[in-house]
C-alpha positions in Angstrom: 15.5 -64.9 11.9 14.7 -68.5 12.3 14.9 -69.7 16.0 16.0 -73.3 16.6 13.2 -75.8 16.5 11.0 -73.4 14.6 9.4 -74.6 11.3 8.3 -72.4 8.4 4.8 -73.3 7.1 4.8 -74.1 3.5 8.6 -74.4 3.0 8.1 -77.7 1.2 5.4 -76.4 -1.1 6.1 -72.8 -1.9 9.4 -71.3 -2.9 11.2 -68.9 -0.7 12.9 -65.6 -1.8 15.3 -64.8 1.0 17.6 -61.8 0.9 19.1 -62.4 4.4 18.8 -65.3 6.8 19.9 -65.4 10.5 19.8 -69.1 11.7 20.3 -69.3 15.4 21.4 -72.3 17.5 22.1 -74.6 14.5 23.1 -77.4 16.9 19.5 -77.9 18.0 18.4 -79.0 14.5 17.7 -82.8 14.6 18.1 -83.1 10.9 19.0 -80.9 7.9 15.5 -80.5 6.3 14.8 -77.0 7.6 18.4 -75.8 7.0 18.3 -77.0 3.4 14.9 -75.5 2.8 16.2 -72.1 3.9 19.7 -72.4 2.6 18.6 -72.4 -1.0 15.8 -69.9 -0.6 18.1 -67.0 -1.7 19.0 -68.5 -5.1 17.1 -65.8 -7.0 18.9 -63.0 -5.1 22.1 -61.4 -6.5 23.8 -61.3 -3.1 21.9 -63.5 -0.6 23.4 -63.4 2.9 23.2 -66.3 5.3 24.3 -66.0 8.9 24.5 -69.1 11.0 25.4 -68.8 14.7 25.5 -71.5 17.3 27.1 -72.9 20.4 28.7 -76.4 20.1 26.7 -79.6 20.1 27.4 -83.2 20.6 26.0 -85.0 17.5 28.9 -85.4 15.0 26.5 -86.6 12.3 24.5 -83.4 12.4 24.3 -80.5 10.0 25.8 -78.3 12.8 28.9 -80.5 12.9 29.1 -80.4 9.1 29.1 -76.6 9.1 31.6 -76.5 12.0 34.0 -78.8 10.2 33.6 -76.7 7.0 34.3 -73.5 8.9 37.5 -75.0 10.3 38.6 -75.8 6.8 37.9 -72.3 5.5 39.6 -70.7 8.5 42.7 -72.8 7.9 42.6 -72.1 4.1 40.4 -69.2 2.9 40.9 -70.3 -0.7 38.7 -73.3 0.0 35.6 -71.1 -0.3 36.2 -67.3 -0.5 32.5 -66.7 -0.2 32.4 -68.4 3.2 33.5 -66.6 6.4 34.0 -68.8 9.4 34.7 -67.5 13.0 35.1 -69.8 16.0 35.6 -68.8 19.6 36.2 -71.9 21.6 38.4 -73.6 24.2 40.9 -76.1 22.8 40.8 -79.7 24.0 44.0 -79.3 26.0 42.9 -76.0 27.7 42.0 -76.1 31.4 38.3 -75.4 31.5 38.6 -74.2 35.1 41.0 -71.4 34.1 39.5 -67.9 33.6 42.0 -67.4 30.7 40.1 -70.2 28.9 36.8 -68.6 29.7 37.9 -65.3 28.0 39.4 -67.2 25.1 36.0 -68.7 24.3 34.0 -65.6 25.3 35.5 -62.3 24.0 32.6 -60.4 25.5 32.9 -62.0 29.0 32.2 -59.3 31.5 29.8 -57.5 29.2 27.2 -60.0 28.0 27.6 -62.3 31.0 29.3 -61.4 34.3 32.5 -63.2 35.4 30.8 -64.0 38.7 28.0 -65.8 37.0 30.4 -67.7 34.7 32.5 -68.7 37.8 29.3 -70.0 39.5 28.5 -72.1 36.5 32.0 -73.5 36.5 31.7 -74.5 40.2 28.5 -76.4 39.5 30.1 -78.2 36.6 33.0 -79.2 38.8 30.7 -80.8 41.3 28.4 -82.5 38.7 29.5 -84.6 35.7 26.0 -84.3 34.3 26.4 -80.5 34.2 30.0 -80.5 32.9 29.0 -81.2 29.3 26.4 -78.4 29.3 29.1 -76.0 30.6 31.6 -77.1 28.0 29.1 -76.7 25.1 27.2 -73.6 26.2 30.0 -71.7 27.9 33.2 -72.8 26.2 31.9 -73.9 22.8 33.5 -77.3 23.1 32.0 -80.3 21.2 31.3 -83.1 23.5 30.6 -86.8 22.8 27.1 -86.9 24.2 24.4 -84.7 25.7 24.8 -85.5 29.3 28.1 -86.9 30.6 27.8 -89.7 33.1 31.5 -90.5 34.0 33.8 -87.6 34.5 36.9 -88.0 32.3 39.1 -86.6 35.2 37.7 -89.2 37.6 38.0 -92.0 35.0 41.6 -91.1 34.3 42.4 -91.3 38.0 41.3 -95.0 37.9 43.8 -95.8 35.2 46.3 -97.6 37.5 47.8 -100.9 36.4 45.9 -104.0 37.5 47.1 -105.7 40.7 47.8 -109.1 42.0 47.9 -112.6 40.4 45.1 -112.1 37.9 45.0 -115.8 36.8 44.2 -117.0 40.3 41.4 -114.6 41.0 37.6 -115.2 40.5 36.2 -113.2 37.5 32.7 -112.3 36.4 32.1 -111.0 32.9 29.6 -109.2 30.8 29.3 -109.9 27.0 27.7 -107.3 24.8 27.3 -108.4 21.2 26.6 -105.3 19.1 25.2 -105.5 15.6 27.0 -107.9 13.2 28.7 -104.8 11.6 30.2 -103.2 14.7 32.1 -103.7 18.0 31.5 -106.6 20.4 32.8 -106.5 24.0 33.7 -108.8 26.8 34.7 -107.2 30.1 36.0 -109.2 33.0 35.6 -107.9 36.6 37.3 -109.1 39.7 37.4 -107.9 43.3 40.7 -107.7 45.1 41.2 -108.5 48.8 41.1 -104.8 49.7 37.6 -104.4 48.1 38.8 -102.6 45.0 38.0 -104.0 41.5 40.2 -104.8 38.5 38.8 -104.7 34.9 40.0 -106.7 31.9 38.3 -105.7 28.6 38.4 -107.5 25.2 36.9 -106.2 21.9 36.2 -107.6 18.4 35.4 -105.7 15.2 35.0 -106.7 11.5 38.2 -105.8 9.8 36.6 -104.0 6.8 34.3 -101.9 8.9 37.2 -100.9 11.2 38.9 -99.2 8.2 35.7 -97.4 7.2 34.9 -96.2 10.7 38.5 -94.9 11.2 38.1 -92.7 8.1 34.5 -91.7 8.7 34.4 -91.0 12.4 38.0 -90.3 13.2 38.1 -93.1 15.7 41.5 -94.9 15.7 40.2 -98.5 15.2 43.2 -99.3 13.0 45.7 -98.1 15.6 43.9 -100.0 18.4 43.9 -103.2 16.3 47.6 -102.8 15.5 48.4 -102.3 19.2 46.4 -105.3 20.3 43.5 -103.5 22.0 40.9 -104.8 19.5 40.9 -108.1 17.6 39.8 -107.7 14.0 37.8 -110.6 12.4 37.9 -111.2 8.7 35.2 -109.7 6.5 32.6 -107.0 7.1 30.4 -108.9 9.6 31.3 -110.1 13.1 32.7 -113.7 13.2 31.0 -115.1 16.2 33.0 -118.3 15.9 36.2 -116.3 16.6 34.5 -114.6 19.6 33.4 -118.0 20.9 36.9 -119.5 20.6 38.5 -116.5 22.3 36.1 -116.7 25.2 36.7 -120.4 25.7 40.5 -119.7 25.6 40.1 -116.9 28.2 38.0 -119.2 30.4 40.8 -121.7 30.4 43.3 -119.0 31.4 41.2 -117.1 34.0 38.8 -118.4 36.6 35.7 -117.0 35.0 32.8 -117.9 37.2 30.0 -116.5 35.1 29.4 -114.6 31.8 26.3 -112.4 31.6 24.8 -112.0 28.2 21.7 -110.4 26.7 20.1 -113.5 25.3 17.8 -111.8 22.8 20.6 -111.4 20.2 23.0 -114.1 21.3 21.0 -117.4 21.9 23.1 -119.5 19.6 26.4 -118.2 20.9 25.3 -118.7 24.5 24.3 -122.3 23.8 27.6 -123.0 22.2 29.6 -121.5 25.0 27.6 -123.5 27.6 28.3 -126.6 25.5 32.1 -125.9 25.9 31.9 -125.5 29.7 31.5 -121.7 30.0 28.9 -120.7 32.6 26.6 -118.3 30.7 23.6 -116.6 32.3 21.0 -114.2 31.0 21.3 -110.6 32.1 18.4 -108.3 31.6 19.0 -104.8 30.1 16.2 -103.1 32.0 16.4 -100.9 35.1 15.8 -103.8 37.4 19.1 -105.5 36.4 21.2 -102.5 35.3 20.5 -99.8 37.9 22.3 -101.1 40.9 25.6 -102.1 39.2 25.5 -98.8 37.2 25.3 -96.9 40.5 28.0 -99.1 41.9 30.3 -98.3 38.9 29.7 -94.6 39.4 30.6 -94.8 43.0 33.7 -97.0 42.3 35.0 -94.4 39.8 34.3 -91.5 42.1 36.1 -93.2 45.0 39.0 -94.5 42.8 38.3 -98.1 43.8 38.4 -99.5 40.3 41.4 -100.1 38.0 41.1 -100.2 34.2 44.8 -99.9 33.2 44.1 -97.0 30.9 42.7 -99.3 28.2 42.1 -96.8 25.4 39.0 -98.4 23.9 37.3 -98.8 27.2 38.3 -95.2 28.2 36.9 -93.9 24.9 33.6 -95.6 25.6 33.5 -94.3 29.2 33.6 -90.8 27.6 30.7 -91.6 25.3 28.2 -92.9 27.9 25.0 -91.1 28.6 22.5 -92.6 31.0 18.7 -92.6 31.1 16.8 -92.3 34.4 13.3 -93.4 35.3 10.9 -91.6 37.7 12.2 -93.7 40.6 15.8 -92.6 40.2 17.0 -95.8 38.6 19.7 -95.4 35.9 21.2 -97.4 33.1 23.6 -96.7 30.3 21.7 -95.6 27.2 22.8 -96.6 23.7 20.1 -94.4 22.3 21.3 -91.3 24.1 25.0 -92.0 23.7 26.3 -90.9 20.3 29.1 -93.4 20.0 29.9 -97.0 21.1 29.5 -97.9 24.8 29.5 -101.7 24.6 32.4 -102.0 26.9 30.8 -100.0 29.7 27.5 -102.0 29.3 29.6 -105.2 29.6 31.4 -103.8 32.7 28.0 -103.0 34.4 26.8 -106.6 33.7 30.0 -108.0 35.2 29.6 -105.9 38.3 26.0 -107.0 38.5 26.9 -110.7 38.4 29.6 -110.3 41.0 27.2 -108.5 43.3 24.6 -111.3 43.1 27.2 -114.1 43.5 28.9 -112.5 46.5 25.8 -111.2 48.3 25.6 -112.5 51.9 22.4 -114.3 52.7 19.9 -112.3 54.8 20.1 -113.1 58.4 17.0 -114.6 60.0 16.5 -113.8 63.6 13.7 -115.9 65.1 12.1 -114.7 68.3 10.1 -117.5 69.8 7.4 -116.4 72.2 5.7 -119.0 74.3 2.2 -118.2 75.7 
């Protein structure tokens, strides 16, 4: 047996002669080195037996996801590999994770290896805490999630999918601009507060055309459909065309009353200078806890209280489901691109927009002077 996270001394130097291997919790392997070292250790045996068991994970570039996808292929068509036996007990994406029928579907031994009462207690905790929901889905229902710890509950986010309200062109808007690498998505998200205190969100995205096709095939993300339906603008070539982004932002600033655009200056100095030269009010926005924590917590509260409207924009909703946050020892939070396994640029931009709005609309502190004469 090889427990997850356990290394075998000498596997890279000395050959193995494995008759049977039981590899537990494959999802915990950060890379494929140990798996490959053991996988081919039975080559000298006539009938080597390899058993791999695991709960679901979240990294779709992992060896575990590779094996999961292969098992699905072999289950659907055993002729793909007659020597491979795949068996998956899991809830389906459209199953109600709160329904006991779903629990039994993913756990044939429910009531024997784990009590129904204990399972129900775990479900109640997951319902109250988005951060615990992903763990419940993976470890109890064998559902692959998009990141380790979910920040924004998909149910709560979906409830905020109402259409935007009011005369949008007459409102004041604050925006965050997140320029990803030159090979991937860039995002501009506009934020405006309505008279009743609720917020409306207008997202815009750009992606290099050639990379969009590649990502659609590789990661099963519907970039091509989103481009076709107008949710993403594709720029020519395989690198981001910042001139197109600049022209689009200038055009948007002429249509909407955009008071400020927050930008992380470290990778966008030239674009920021060009936008300022064309009359767009660009300001630097730090990416540390000091700048990001307060608007991140505000976004969380707005989603929980259904006081934000995003119009069910599919790209922004996809990113909301990808976000994981990191927390410091003082309880500050911020969206983490390192912990999130897919793109979150739109949510980062949304947080920046909320941050700019909060600063611009903050009431000055009242000063009460008590003059005492002696």
